[in-house]
N, C-alpha and C positions, 0 to 999 in steps of 0.2 A: 520757679517762676518762669512763665513763658513771656508774659507781656504785662507791663505796668505803665499806664499812661501818666503823664505829668500834667496836672491841671494848675490853674491859677493859685489855688490854695497852697499847693506844694511850693510854688515859687515864693509866696508870702512867708511860708514857714521857713524856707531855706534862708531867707533874708532877715529872719528874726522879727517880722512885723505882723505875724498872725496872732490871734488871741490865745492860741496854745503855744507854750514854749517848752518843748521837751528837754529833758536833761541831756546835755551833750557828752560824748558824741551820740548822734542820733541818725537814723536813716529816715528819709522822707518817702512818701508814696502812700496814698490813702486807699488804693484799690488795685486789684490785679487778678490775673488768671494764671493758673499753673496746673501741672500734672501731679497727682498724689504719688509720692514715691514710697511712702511707708505709713502705716497706721498703728496707733497704740492699742493696747488690750481693751476689749469691750466696744470698740468703735464699729458700728454697723451702718452708719449713714453714708459712708463713702468707701470706695474700694481703691486699692492700688491701681493706677492707670487712669482713674477718672480725671477729666478736666474739671476744675472747680474755679468758681469765682469767690473772692474773699475781700471783705472790706473791713480792715482794721487799720487804724491810723499808724502811720510811720513805720511800716515794715516792708513795703512792697518793692522798693528799689534795692533789692537784695537778690542774690542768685538762688538762695533757698530760704524758706520761711517755715518756722514751726508754728502751726496755727491750731486752735481748738476745733475739733470736728464740728461742733454745733454752730460754728460761724461760717461753715463752708456751704456753698450752693453748687450742686453737681449740674454741669452744663451739658446739654445734649451734644453728641459728637459733631453734629452739623453746624454748630456755632464755633467759629474760629476763635483763637486766643485773643486777638485784638478786639473783636466785638465783645467777647465775654468779659474782658478786663474793664469794660465801661458799662456794665449792666446797671450799676447804681447811679452814676452821675448823669448819663444821658436822659433816662426817663425823668429823673428829678428835675433836671434843667428844663426839659420840655414842659412839664406840668407848671413850673414856675413861670415860664414864658407865656403860657396860655392863661394863667390866673392872676398874675401880679401887675400887669401893665394896662390892661383894658378889660372891661366887662363884655364878654362874648356871650351870645345866645345862639341857639340852633339856627342854622342857615346863614349865619354870618360868614364872611370870607376872611381867610388869612392868606398871606403871601409869604413863601419861604424861599429865600435865596440859598443857593447850594442845596437844593432839595434832595440830593443824593448823599448828604452827610449823615452820620449816625444820629446826631441830635435831630435833624430834620425828619428822619425816618420815624423816630419816636414821636415827634410832633404830629406827623401825618396820622399815625395809628391812634393817638389820643384824640386828635381833632375829629377824625372820622367817628370815633366812638361817642363823641359829643354832638354829632350831626352838624359839624362845621364844614364849610366849603373850603377847598384848598387849591391855591395856585402854587405850583412848584416851578422854580426857575433853576435851570441847569446851564452849564457852559458848553456842553457837547450834545449834539442831536442824538447820538447813539444811546444816550441815557434815557431818552423819552419813554421807550417801552417799559423799561425797568421801573421807572417812577409811576407810570400809569398803572402798573400792576398793583401798586400800593394803595390805589383808590383815589389818587389825586384827581380833582375835577378838571384841571387844566394844567398842562406842562408846556412850558415854553423855553426856548433857548435865548440866552442873553443876547440882545441885539437892539438896534435902534427902533425896530418895528414892535418890539415886545410890549410896550405900554398900550399901544393900539390893540394888539392881539388880546391882551388881558381885559381891556375894556369891552371888547366884543364877547369874549368868553364869559364874562361875569354879568352880561346884560347891562353894561354901563354903570355898574356899581362903583361908587366912588369911596365908599366907606370900607376900605380894606385895611386890616391890621397886618403889619409886617414884622418879621423877625429874621 
């Protein structure tokens, strides 16, 4: 294992208040990324040295994991372990944020605080595929070009002037959903 994020579900599980209660002792961690060190006979879907993402409950906060090959997703070398470890939770979170709180239609605006976060990057990609308009808020001006490349319609730096800048950029739209 190279990287295994800890999410809220893991904390609930560790405290014994999650709906699943594994037999103790148990290891928490619902997803992660690592490098394949060995493969079993007949395995052709992964190779030794591949970086893989894996999502099996309660095994990832370990140094080594024995996992079935059919549950592994080979990640391109350009994706770092930290990003790869969250391939399941971030897109799922993004979809739920866009679907569960307000009914959005094409050309509606959404505003994202911390627009450079991994979840926000997923939100941007999904929002743009749905023809939504996106305001991205960052805390450092050097992040603006990076976030603009993602297709965000307006990127602004957190400041006292930001609300006015957003109003100008959105043409005075007051119906903006935020996350």
